[in-house]
Backbone bond lengths (Angstrom), bond angles and torsions (degrees), N, CA, C in turn:
res aa  C-N    CA-C-N  psi(-1)  N-CA   C-N-CA  omega(-1)  CA-C   N-CA-C  phi
1 M - - - 1.469 - - 1.515 109.49 -
2 K 1.356 114.95 133.72 1.449 121.38 173.35 1.522 108.78 -114.26
3 A 1.306 115.87 170.62 1.460 121.81 175.67 1.525 111.17 -140.47
4 V 1.312 114.63 144.69 1.451 120.53 178.01 1.535 107.94 -125.74
5 I 1.310 116.60 128.35 1.463 121.43 177.64 1.541 108.80 -109.06
6 L 1.307 115.80 123.12 1.462 121.72 -177.38 1.523 108.90 -88.33
7 A 1.322 116.51 107.67 1.469 120.88 -169.91 1.513 113.15 -132.41
8 A 1.317 116.98 37.69 1.463 121.07 -176.76 1.531 112.61 -89.62
9 G 1.321 117.29 -10.37 1.472 120.74 -167.98 1.509 115.88 -73.25
10 L 1.324 114.70 155.66 1.471 124.32 177.72 1.508 111.67 -83.81
11 G 1.321 117.12 -44.76 1.472 120.60 -175.96 1.513 110.80 75.16
12 S 1.338 116.89 53.11 1.445 121.51 -175.01 1.508 113.58 -61.04
13 R 1.328 118.05 -28.53 1.479 120.23 -178.70 1.543 111.99 -75.94
14 L 1.318 116.54 -4.61 1.482 119.85 175.51 1.511 111.29 -96.29
15 S 1.326 116.65 6.06 1.472 126.64 174.31 1.524 112.71 43.63
16 E 1.331 117.25 -118.64 1.471 120.68 -170.14 1.524 113.49 -66.51
17 L 1.330 117.96 -16.31 1.451 120.60 -178.23 1.532 112.08 -68.61
18 T 1.337 116.86 -19.23 1.467 119.98 -179.86 1.529 113.33 -115.22
19 K 1.317 116.22 21.90 1.463 118.82 177.27 1.518 112.61 -66.11
20 T 1.321 116.45 -36.44 1.454 121.55 -174.73 1.526 114.91 -115.18
21 K 1.343 116.76 -1.06 1.456 120.51 -177.70 1.519 109.89 -152.52
22 P 1.333 117.47 157.98 1.480 120.30 179.82 1.521 110.35 -71.72
23 K 1.340 113.80 165.40 1.456 121.22 -177.25 1.525 112.46 -56.71
24 C 1.310 117.06 -37.79 1.475 120.34 -175.83 1.528 113.64 -68.29
25 M 1.350 117.20 -10.00 1.484 120.85 178.04 1.499 112.57 -101.05
26 V 1.353 117.37 -0.66 1.475 119.28 172.79 1.551 107.41 -63.29
27 E 1.317 115.69 143.72 1.478 119.47 -174.11 1.531 112.68 -95.67
28 Y 1.330 113.67 136.31 1.455 122.98 171.20 1.518 106.41 -115.30
29 K 1.305 117.67 117.91 1.479 122.27 -175.40 1.539 110.46 54.67
30 K 1.330 114.30 42.20 1.471 123.73 174.43 1.532 113.56 70.63
31 I 1.313 117.23 15.09 1.475 121.41 178.67 1.531 108.33 -124.85
32 P 1.337 119.08 128.62 1.470 119.84 177.14 1.513 111.88 -56.97
33 L 1.309 116.19 143.41 1.453 121.75 -177.33 1.519 112.12 -52.96
34 I 1.304 116.54 -44.41 1.475 120.55 -174.22 1.526 111.21 -65.36
35 N 1.309 118.66 -24.01 1.470 120.38 176.79 1.528 111.21 -62.86
36 Y 1.320 116.49 -37.29 1.460 119.88 -178.99 1.520 111.34 -63.20
37 Q 1.320 115.94 -41.96 1.462 120.13 -179.27 1.517 111.53 -67.75
38 I 1.326 116.36 -47.99 1.456 121.07 -178.92 1.507 110.00 -60.72
39 S 1.325 117.84 -43.32 1.468 121.44 179.82 1.519 111.06 -63.00
40 A 1.319 117.87 -45.34 1.466 121.92 -179.04 1.525 110.58 -62.14
41 L 1.303 116.96 -38.03 1.470 121.12 179.98 1.540 109.87 -72.62
42 Q 1.324 116.91 -48.80 1.454 120.13 -178.66 1.506 112.64 -63.89
43 N 1.312 119.08 -31.76 1.453 122.86 177.89 1.519 111.68 -68.00
44 N 1.333 116.67 -13.77 1.453 122.03 174.71 1.544 111.25 -107.26
45 A 1.319 114.91 24.65 1.474 123.54 176.71 1.519 113.25 61.47
46 I 1.330 116.38 27.79 1.455 120.62 173.10 1.515 107.17 -96.67
47 D 1.316 115.68 102.26 1.469 120.01 -175.38 1.520 113.28 -108.22
48 K 1.325 116.95 -12.03 1.470 120.07 176.82 1.507 107.45 -91.85
49 I 1.333 115.21 90.94 1.444 122.20 -174.16 1.531 110.15 -120.68
50 A 1.315 114.86 132.60 1.476 120.40 174.09 1.526 109.39 -115.24
51 V 1.295 115.72 139.33 1.473 122.43 175.38 1.530 106.90 -115.39
52 I 1.349 116.38 131.93 1.470 120.39 178.13 1.507 108.41 -110.28
53 G 1.312 115.73 111.63 1.447 122.00 -179.30 1.506 112.02 -95.01
54 G 1.326 115.01 177.14 1.477 121.15 179.45 1.518 107.84 -162.15
55 Y 1.335 117.61 -87.15 1.436 122.53 175.63 1.532 109.80 -62.33
56 K 1.312 117.22 129.70 1.465 123.11 -179.34 1.538 111.50 50.69
57 S 1.337 116.56 41.11 1.464 119.97 -173.94 1.526 112.59 -63.97
58 E 1.321 117.64 -28.92 1.451 119.91 179.52 1.545 110.54 -68.52
59 V 1.319 117.37 -34.48 1.453 121.55 177.56 1.540 109.61 -68.44
60 L 1.319 116.53 -42.84 1.446 121.13 179.19 1.533 112.30 -64.91
61 K 1.327 115.64 -45.30 1.460 118.83 -179.75 1.512 112.00 -62.00
62 A 1.318 116.85 -42.29 1.478 121.37 178.64 1.516 110.35 -62.45
63 Y 1.324 117.07 -39.94 1.461 121.04 178.71 1.518 112.26 -65.30
64 L 1.327 116.47 -44.45 1.472 120.51 179.10 1.532 110.84 -64.84
65 D 1.297 116.89 -44.55 1.485 120.45 179.74 1.530 112.07 -59.91
66 K 1.299 115.53 -34.48 1.463 120.21 -178.19 1.524 112.84 -77.21
67 N 1.353 115.54 -35.71 1.455 118.22 -169.54 1.529 116.26 -108.94
68 F 1.333 117.90 -9.78 1.465 120.31 -178.82 1.523 110.51 -138.47
69 K 1.303 114.81 153.75 1.483 121.09 178.64 1.524 109.35 -107.36
70 G 1.351 114.89 136.28 1.447 118.39 170.24 1.505 117.29 81.10
71 I 1.325 117.99 9.54 1.468 119.77 177.38 1.526 108.69 -80.77
72 E 1.325 115.49 124.91 1.488 119.14 175.24 1.516 109.83 -84.31
73 F 1.303 116.07 140.92 1.469 119.21 -175.16 1.534 110.63 -119.57
74 F 1.322 115.16 131.18 1.463 121.86 174.86 1.518 107.46 -124.68
75 E 1.321 116.70 165.96 1.444 120.88 -176.30 1.516 111.62 -135.71
76 N 1.313 116.55 134.04 1.455 122.22 168.19 1.522 106.86 -95.53
77 K 1.293 117.37 96.71 1.463 121.05 -176.86 1.522 111.67 -69.39
78 N 1.339 116.74 -18.63 1.456 120.86 179.71 1.542 110.70 -103.35
79 F 1.311 115.74 32.31 1.473 120.28 -175.91 1.519 112.93 -57.80
80 A 1.360 116.83 -31.76 1.455 119.85 -175.25 1.516 112.57 -72.87
81 S 1.331 117.36 -17.49 1.476 120.70 -176.92 1.535 112.37 -122.95
82 T 1.339 116.54 12.09 1.468 120.41 178.79 1.529 109.74 -135.54
83 N 1.336 115.19 175.88 1.445 119.10 -178.52 1.521 110.42 -124.65
84 M 1.345 117.26 -167.43 1.470 122.16 -169.77 1.520 115.17 -60.87
85 V 1.331 117.27 -34.83 1.470 118.84 -179.14 1.526 109.60 -64.15
86 A 1.326 115.48 -45.40 1.482 118.47 177.15 1.515 110.48 -60.89
87 T 1.328 116.50 -37.50 1.464 119.43 178.20 1.515 110.59 -62.24
88 L 1.306 118.54 -44.71 1.453 121.82 179.55 1.534 111.55 -56.41
89 F 1.313 116.69 -39.90 1.459 119.61 -176.20 1.546 112.26 -80.69
90 C 1.309 117.70 -4.08 1.468 119.96 171.47 1.526 111.14 -70.87
91 A 1.323 116.59 -17.38 1.463 121.43 179.72 1.540 110.71 -117.59
92 K 1.313 117.50 26.98 1.465 120.88 -176.56 1.531 111.65 -55.89
93 E 1.307 116.32 -37.87 1.478 119.73 -179.00 1.534 112.04 -61.59
94 F 1.338 116.15 -25.78 1.462 121.14 -179.36 1.523 111.83 -79.02
95 W 1.337 117.05 -45.71 1.478 119.13 -172.38 1.523 115.31 -98.13
96 L 1.350 116.98 -15.61 1.466 118.65 -179.78 1.534 110.35 -61.80
97 D 1.313 114.87 135.92 1.463 122.20 179.32 1.534 112.23 65.15
98 S 1.356 113.81 36.79 1.474 121.21 177.25 1.507 110.51 -140.33
99 D 1.331 116.15 154.61 1.440 120.45 163.81 1.538 105.64 -73.85
100 V 1.349 115.81 128.85 1.478 116.70 -172.94 1.535 110.40 -146.26
101 I 1.329 113.75 139.99 1.466 122.49 168.65 1.522 107.90 -100.94
102 I 1.322 115.59 133.82 1.476 120.97 176.67 1.515 108.48 -112.79
103 S 1.331 115.46 131.10 1.452 120.30 -175.77 1.512 111.31 -130.72
104 Y 1.329 116.42 138.03 1.444 120.60 166.85 1.549 107.06 -67.01
105 S 1.324 116.11 158.41 1.461 120.18 -177.92 1.520 113.53 -101.82
106 D 1.337 116.57 1.85 1.459 120.15 -178.80 1.526 111.83 -111.22
107 I 1.327 115.99 23.26 1.474 120.87 178.44 1.527 110.52 -121.44
108 I 1.312 113.87 148.67 1.476 120.86 -179.87 1.516 107.42 -114.36
109 Y 1.318 116.80 127.89 1.460 122.26 179.06 1.511 107.98 -151.26
110 D 1.329 115.64 162.79 1.455 119.86 -178.41 1.528 112.74 -106.03
111 S 1.325 115.49 -179.88 1.463 121.03 -176.69 1.505 113.13 -62.84
112 N 1.342 117.85 -30.96 1.448 121.56 -179.08 1.523 112.61 -63.74
113 I 1.330 115.32 -34.44 1.467 119.48 178.97 1.524 110.32 -68.45
114 V 1.321 117.25 -42.68 1.470 120.90 175.95 1.518 110.99 -61.74
115 L 1.336 116.14 -42.74 1.468 120.54 -179.82 1.514 111.09 -61.91
116 E 1.327 117.22 -39.08 1.492 120.75 178.71 1.521 110.44 -63.23
117 L 1.328 116.58 -38.89 1.476 120.62 177.75 1.527 110.25 -66.95
118 L 1.302 116.63 -40.49 1.468 120.76 -179.10 1.546 111.31 -66.82
119 K 1.309 116.35 -35.60 1.466 121.55 -175.89 1.548 111.63 -72.03
120 A 1.299 116.77 -30.47 1.469 120.87 -175.81 1.519 110.10 -65.43
121 E 1.321 115.54 135.07 1.471 120.35 -178.17 1.517 110.37 -98.52
122 S 1.298 115.67 101.76 1.452 122.40 178.28 1.524 109.55 -168.89
123 D 1.323 115.84 150.31 1.463 120.48 176.46 1.530 111.05 -74.18
124 F 1.312 115.97 -20.50 1.472 121.66 -173.94 1.533 106.13 -145.40
125 K 1.306 115.63 111.65 1.477 119.97 -175.65 1.524 111.60 -138.10
126 I 1.320 114.59 142.40 1.453 121.07 -174.36 1.526 109.79 -128.40
127 L 1.339 116.54 127.12 1.450 122.02 177.79 1.520 109.57 -74.42
128 V 1.321 117.68 130.79 1.474 121.54 178.24 1.518 109.52 -136.16
129 D 1.334 114.44 160.15 1.460 121.46 -178.28 1.524 108.60 -116.93
130 K 1.345 116.30 110.64 1.446 119.12 -179.56 1.534 111.35 -83.03
131 N 1.333 117.83 -9.32 1.454 123.06 176.12 1.519 110.80 -104.10
132 W 1.296 115.73 32.50 1.477 122.35 -171.66 1.511 114.46 -65.14
133 L 1.329 117.74 -30.12 1.475 120.22 -170.63 1.516 112.69 -62.83
134 G 1.299 118.14 -36.01 1.457 121.00 178.38 1.538 111.72 -60.36
135 L 1.328 116.04 -44.34 1.458 121.63 179.81 1.534 110.74 -68.57
136 W 1.324 116.59 -45.45 1.455 120.80 -178.80 1.537 111.36 -64.38
137 S 1.333 116.08 -31.15 1.455 119.86 178.32 1.530 112.24 -68.23
138 K 1.337 115.33 -29.07 1.445 121.04 175.63 1.541 111.43 -74.98
139 R 1.309 114.69 -32.00 1.479 119.76 -173.76 1.530 113.69 -88.55
140 F 1.346 117.28 -27.87 1.457 119.95 -173.44 1.542 110.84 -137.30
141 K 1.323 115.76 142.04 1.476 119.86 174.06 1.521 109.86 -60.71
142 D 1.336 114.73 -40.83 1.471 121.36 177.17 1.528 107.20 -119.39
143 P 1.352 118.51 100.23 1.449 121.04 -178.62 1.517 114.02 -54.78
144 L 1.349 118.74 -30.52 1.440 122.75 -177.96 1.539 112.52 -71.42
145 S 1.339 116.48 -14.09 1.467 119.59 178.03 1.493 112.52 -67.86
146 D 1.348 116.73 -21.85 1.455 121.08 -178.25 1.515 112.79 -122.52
147 A 1.307 119.07 -30.21 1.470 122.03 -176.18 1.529 111.35 -63.65
148 E 1.316 115.12 150.18 1.468 121.96 -179.71 1.501 110.09 -123.62
149 S 1.318 114.23 163.01 1.464 118.94 -177.96 1.542 111.19 -67.23
150 L 1.318 114.94 151.60 1.463 121.99 169.49 1.517 106.69 -158.30
151 K 1.315 114.68 113.68 1.451 122.21 -176.74 1.531 110.43 -118.04
152 I 1.329 114.58 135.25 1.470 121.15 -176.00 1.539 108.20 -122.69
153 N 1.358 114.64 133.01 1.458 117.24 -179.52 1.533 111.72 -83.34
154 T 1.313 116.40 -179.13 1.459 120.35 -176.54 1.513 113.94 -68.64
155 H 1.327 117.66 -12.04 1.474 122.63 178.34 1.535 111.00 -92.48
156 G 1.334 116.56 -0.01 1.460 119.92 179.51 1.519 113.68 84.14
157 N 1.296 116.39 16.57 1.463 120.93 179.09 1.519 111.68 -104.75
158 I 1.313 115.92 141.12 1.471 121.84 178.74 1.526 109.06 -74.38
159 I 1.332 116.50 128.44 1.470 119.00 178.37 1.506 111.80 -111.10
160 E 1.325 116.90 -14.62 1.468 119.88 176.45 1.522 110.40 -154.65
161 L 1.327 116.11 141.02 1.468 120.80 174.99 1.527 110.21 -154.34
162 G 1.313 115.20 156.94 1.436 120.54 170.39 1.523 117.89 81.21
163 K 1.329 117.35 11.55 1.458 120.17 -179.22 1.538 110.93 -97.34
164 K 1.319 115.95 152.46 1.462 119.98 175.52 1.523 109.35 -68.73
165 V 1.323 115.66 143.59 1.480 118.94 -175.89 1.528 111.10 -127.84
166 K 1.331 114.14 159.00 1.462 121.08 177.34 1.542 110.94 -112.39
167 S 1.343 115.27 -9.70 1.460 119.03 -175.48 1.519 110.39 -145.70
168 I 1.332 116.16 145.49 1.459 121.66 176.24 1.526 111.10 -62.73
169 D 1.331 116.13 -23.44 1.467 120.95 178.73 1.515 113.40 -60.58
170 E 1.332 116.17 -19.26 1.471 120.98 -178.89 1.535 111.73 -88.16
171 I 1.345 115.55 2.21 1.471 119.93 -175.85 1.512 108.94 -121.78
172 Q 1.333 117.54 108.02 1.473 120.80 176.21 1.537 110.63 -90.08
173 A 1.303 116.14 -18.90 1.466 123.75 177.34 1.505 107.19 -167.63
174 Q 1.304 117.36 177.24 1.468 120.00 179.25 1.531 110.25 -124.29
175 Y 1.323 114.17 133.07 1.475 122.08 175.61 1.526 109.23 -60.39
176 M 1.358 115.96 139.67 1.461 120.08 -172.83 1.537 114.53 -111.00
177 G 1.336 116.42 -16.01 1.457 117.83 -175.49 1.514 113.35 91.40
178 L 1.318 116.47 29.68 1.473 121.67 -179.83 1.530 108.01 -146.35
179 F 1.327 116.08 120.69 1.466 120.29 -176.27 1.510 110.15 -152.47
180 A 1.326 116.47 173.50 1.480 119.12 -175.72 1.517 111.24 -147.20
181 F 1.353 114.22 149.18 1.467 123.62 174.20 1.508 108.60 -121.34
182 S 1.331 116.07 144.76 1.464 119.95 172.18 1.534 108.78 -78.32
183 K 1.304 113.97 168.86 1.479 119.89 179.43 1.519 112.11 -56.17
184 G 1.322 115.74 -47.16 1.458 119.14 -178.89 1.500 112.18 -68.79
185 F 1.333 117.35 -38.20 1.456 119.98 -177.16 1.523 111.19 -72.67
186 S 1.318 119.39 -25.45 1.451 121.16 179.35 1.515 111.40 -59.94
187 K 1.339 116.98 -34.29 1.466 121.42 177.11 1.516 110.19 -67.61
188 I 1.314 116.28 -40.72 1.467 120.41 179.16 1.531 110.50 -64.33
189 V 1.337 115.61 -41.69 1.466 121.55 178.83 1.542 110.46 -57.45
190 A 1.317 115.61 -47.47 1.463 119.64 -179.69 1.507 111.78 -63.64
191 S 1.309 116.43 -41.03 1.456 121.36 -179.56 1.543 111.46 -65.30
192 L 1.323 115.97 -44.06 1.473 119.91 179.73 1.533 111.32 -64.92
193 Y 1.323 115.89 -38.35 1.469 120.25 177.65 1.541 110.90 -61.14
194 D 1.329 115.84 -44.85 1.457 120.15 179.89 1.516 113.17 -62.36
195 K 1.327 115.50 -30.93 1.460 120.90 -176.34 1.529 114.53 -88.36
196 M 1.323 116.64 -5.89 1.481 119.66 -178.66 1.499 111.32 -65.70
197 N 1.327 115.39 147.31 1.451 122.50 178.44 1.549 108.15 -71.75
198 K 1.316 116.22 114.97 1.466 120.81 -173.91 1.519 111.99 -86.43
199 S 1.320 117.18 -0.29 1.468 119.11 -176.75 1.508 113.74 -107.80
200 I 1.339 118.11 1.25 1.476 120.42 -179.12 1.544 110.71 -105.93
201 I 1.312 114.80 170.66 1.446 122.03 -177.95 1.535 109.03 -98.94
202 Y 1.334 115.98 133.88 1.466 122.80 178.90 1.529 108.74 -113.21
203 D 1.321 116.17 109.69 1.473 121.43 179.99 1.542 111.89 48.73
204 G 1.326 115.17 43.60 1.459 120.09 176.05 1.526 115.31 87.95
205 K 1.340 116.58 0.10 1.471 120.18 -178.18 1.526 111.43 -123.29
206 D 1.333 115.54 147.78 1.475 117.42 175.19 1.522 109.45 -74.29
207 F 1.298 115.93 173.44 1.484 122.73 -171.80 1.534 110.48 -56.42
208 A 1.330 117.47 -45.13 1.469 120.92 -175.86 1.512 112.08 -67.38
209 N 1.348 116.70 -23.00 1.466 120.01 -175.77 1.496 113.83 -116.76
210 M 1.316 117.67 18.37 1.478 118.39 -178.49 1.504 110.76 -64.00
211 Y 1.332 114.24 148.90 1.447 120.25 176.92 1.557 110.55 -69.07
212 M 1.301 116.77 153.00 1.457 119.26 175.96 1.531 110.37 -61.82
213 T 1.332 116.82 -37.51 1.455 119.11 177.77 1.527 112.26 -61.88
214 S 1.309 117.53 -33.13 1.471 120.53 176.39 1.514 111.00 -65.09
215 F 1.330 116.42 -39.44 1.448 120.87 179.32 1.520 110.88 -69.44
216 L 1.314 117.02 -43.15 1.474 120.19 177.17 1.507 110.99 -62.48
217 Q 1.339 117.56 -38.63 1.446 121.72 175.73 1.540 111.36 -62.54
218 H 1.330 115.55 -38.75 1.468 119.79 176.39 1.523 111.68 -61.34
219 L 1.309 117.55 -39.88 1.468 121.26 177.44 1.532 109.93 -64.07
220 I 1.339 115.97 -41.54 1.469 121.03 178.13 1.506 110.77 -64.36
221 D 1.335 116.02 -47.47 1.458 121.01 -178.84 1.539 112.48 -66.29
222 S 1.334 116.39 -19.48 1.453 120.87 176.61 1.532 112.44 -80.87
223 G 1.342 116.76 -0.31 1.450 121.34 173.46 1.507 115.98 105.55
224 Y 1.340 117.32 13.53 1.461 119.58 -177.43 1.539 111.02 -106.74
225 N 1.296 116.34 132.30 1.459 122.69 -177.64 1.531 111.23 -74.13
226 A 1.309 115.37 129.24 1.483 120.94 176.62 1.537 107.61 -111.26
227 K 1.311 115.82 106.53 1.457 121.08 -178.47 1.504 111.51 -71.00
228 A 1.334 116.08 130.50 1.471 121.07 175.72 1.520 108.12 -82.68
229 V 1.325 116.18 122.24 1.463 122.62 177.91 1.524 106.88 -111.60
230 F 1.327 116.32 119.57 1.472 119.67 -173.86 1.504 111.04 -85.52
231 A 1.330 116.32 131.90 1.461 122.61 -179.91 1.541 110.06 -63.19
232 P 1.347 117.54 128.77 1.481 120.32 -178.91 1.510 113.10 -87.87
233 S 1.323 117.96 -6.90 1.458 120.35 -177.95 1.531 109.31 -147.56
234 K 1.323 114.86 176.20 1.472 119.46 -175.97 1.506 112.92 -74.29
235 W 1.305 115.58 157.39 1.478 122.39 -179.85 1.531 106.85 -150.16
236 L 1.295 117.15 175.85 1.473 120.47 -179.49 1.535 109.96 -154.05
237 E 1.305 115.01 138.12 1.477 122.24 171.77 1.514 108.39 -100.79
238 I 1.315 117.01 135.74 1.460 121.55 178.71 1.527 109.56 -108.53
239 D 1.334 115.92 110.66 1.453 120.30 179.50 1.531 111.86 -122.12
240 T 1.332 114.34 -32.40 1.465 120.30 -178.21 1.516 110.00 -130.47
241 K 1.338 116.60 167.94 1.459 120.76 179.88 1.530 111.48 -62.74
242 S 1.321 118.58 -30.47 1.449 120.45 -179.83 1.540 110.87 -69.57
243 D 1.320 117.56 -26.80 1.482 120.04 176.13 1.513 111.76 -61.46
244 L 1.320 116.44 -29.77 1.461 121.73 -178.17 1.554 111.67 -69.02
245 D 1.324 115.22 -15.91 1.478 118.66 -179.32 1.527 112.53 -93.93
246 I 1.329 117.04 -3.86 1.462 120.93 -179.69 1.504 109.97 -79.33
247 D 1.310 117.89 131.88 1.442 122.31 -179.67 1.532 110.86 -99.38
248 I 1.302 116.16 129.43 1.477 119.68 177.25 1.505 110.23 -123.12
């Protein structure tokens, strides 16, 4: 099993906290965000980890080299004009033909969450939080202003995610930014990406800037089952300075 951490982002909503370092190095309880992810992965014996930087990539690489052993580093040099999907494919050589976990770098989770993802039997599995409303109520005056749809069928597979919603009834859980592909499915993922129409708009974004949820939805719509794996413990997404004050 390998892991890829997507860490190219600027984190503009964190204002002065990211003037000299990327979003993934902002500290939560005096620990950089990326440390939480690396620790949770390594505690599950996942030692083949790649980090993909972009904004302030030289700062991130120097930090990783100093504090961790064996982390492979890739760079999305076009981070300012692309989004997470493009970042993921900057390290295709690392994860192609491998069992791989893909993680956002602005989320905090523990080893139990990674273990739950590892235990699930599926070629394509996505970590979700069915108790999301409590967390979103702490983060937003109106949880629906940020929450997105996530619908699960009777077989436990996700059939829709990442859409704007008008009602909580459209949300059975919330996408967390942590998912996995099997070795065989990773090849399919790469092939489907290459075949996508690069001239159309995906959920309001062009191909280079499509949301990760749009890409995952494309995989689902192409006929592949995405198993919903429910988070067994608390987690946190860091998007604004007020998120840093939330205790989990």
